[in-house]
C-alpha positions as CSV (number, residue, x, y, z in Angstrom):
1,M,-5.8,11.5,26.5
2,Q,-2.8,10.5,24.4
3,T,-3.2,9.6,20.8
4,Q,-1.0,7.3,18.7
5,A,0.1,8.5,15.3
6,F,-0.7,6.3,12.4
7,L,1.9,7.9,10.2
8,A,5.7,7.5,10.7
9,A,6.9,9.6,13.6
10,D,9.3,11.6,11.3
11,S,6.5,12.7,8.9
12,Q,6.2,16.4,8.6
13,A,3.0,18.3,8.0
14,S,4.0,19.0,4.4
15,E,4.3,15.2,3.8
16,T,0.9,14.5,5.3
17,V,-0.7,17.0,2.8
18,G,0.7,14.5,0.2
19,V,-1.6,11.8,1.6
20,E,-4.7,13.6,0.4
21,L,-3.1,14.9,-2.8
22,S,-1.4,11.6,-3.7
23,L,-4.8,9.8,-3.4
24,K,-6.5,12.7,-5.2
25,L,-9.2,13.0,-2.5
26,Y,-11.5,15.9,-2.7
27,T,-14.1,17.5,-0.4
28,Y,-16.7,18.2,-3.0
29,P,-18.6,15.7,-5.2
30,K,-18.5,15.7,-9.0
31,P,-19.9,13.2,-11.5
32,D,-16.4,11.8,-12.2
33,R,-15.7,11.1,-8.5
34,E,-16.9,8.3,-6.2
35,P,-17.6,8.8,-2.5
36,V,-15.3,7.2,0.1
37,K,-16.8,7.1,3.6
38,I,-14.5,7.2,6.6
39,L,-15.8,6.3,10.1
40,V,-14.1,6.9,13.5
41,I,-15.7,5.0,16.3
42,G,-14.8,5.2,20.0
43,S,-15.3,7.4,23.1
44,K,-16.2,11.1,22.4
45,A,-12.7,12.1,23.6
46,A,-10.9,9.6,21.4
47,V,-13.0,10.4,18.3
48,S,-12.4,14.1,18.8
49,A,-8.7,13.5,19.2
50,I,-8.5,11.6,15.9
51,V,-10.6,14.2,14.1
52,H,-8.3,17.0,15.4
53,S,-5.2,15.0,14.6
54,L,-6.3,14.5,11.0
55,H,-7.1,18.2,10.8
56,Q,-3.6,19.1,12.0
57,R,-2.3,16.8,9.3
58,R,-4.4,18.7,6.8
59,F,-6.4,15.7,5.8
60,A,-9.9,17.1,6.6
61,E,-11.4,20.1,8.2
62,V,-13.1,19.5,11.5
63,L,-16.4,20.9,10.2
64,E,-16.3,18.4,7.3
65,W,-17.1,15.6,9.8
66,T,-20.7,14.9,10.9
67,D,-21.9,15.6,14.4
68,F,-21.5,12.8,16.9
69,L,-23.7,9.9,15.9
70,P,-24.7,6.9,18.1
71,A,-22.5,3.9,17.3
72,P,-24.2,0.9,15.7
73,S,-26.4,-1.2,18.0
74,E,-26.1,-4.9,18.8
75,T,-28.1,-5.7,15.8
76,N,-25.6,-4.1,13.4
77,P,-22.5,-6.0,12.3
78,L,-20.0,-3.6,14.0
79,R,-19.2,-4.5,17.6
80,T,-19.1,-1.5,19.9
81,H,-19.0,-0.8,23.6
82,P,-21.6,1.1,25.6
83,G,-21.2,4.8,25.3
84,E,-19.2,4.8,22.1
85,V,-20.1,7.3,19.4
86,M,-18.9,7.8,15.8
87,K,-18.3,10.5,13.3
88,A,-18.2,10.1,9.5
89,L,-16.4,11.9,6.7
90,I,-17.0,11.6,3.0
91,K,-14.1,12.3,0.6
92,Y,-14.4,11.9,-3.2
93,L,-11.9,9.9,-5.2
94,P,-11.7,10.3,-9.0
95,K,-13.2,7.3,-10.9
96,E,-10.8,5.4,-13.0
């Protein structure tokens, strides 16, 4: 399976570290931080590819993500396809 980068092709790993640092995202909660929830929805292979790609870019550790979860059902507002799953990640952004 081939993944498509969402960052510029000439970005280096050191620059992608800046994504997390420039947004001041943190892994651990504190009273002065608000949670930001990130979802990745698709096939297991595609979701895993994105999670590992973000790990390589030092955005999030693979173990920070939840286990695979069933994607929302037809009664939920997100439209999904049969067999899709999702993973979630919570990062913490300082409150301003």
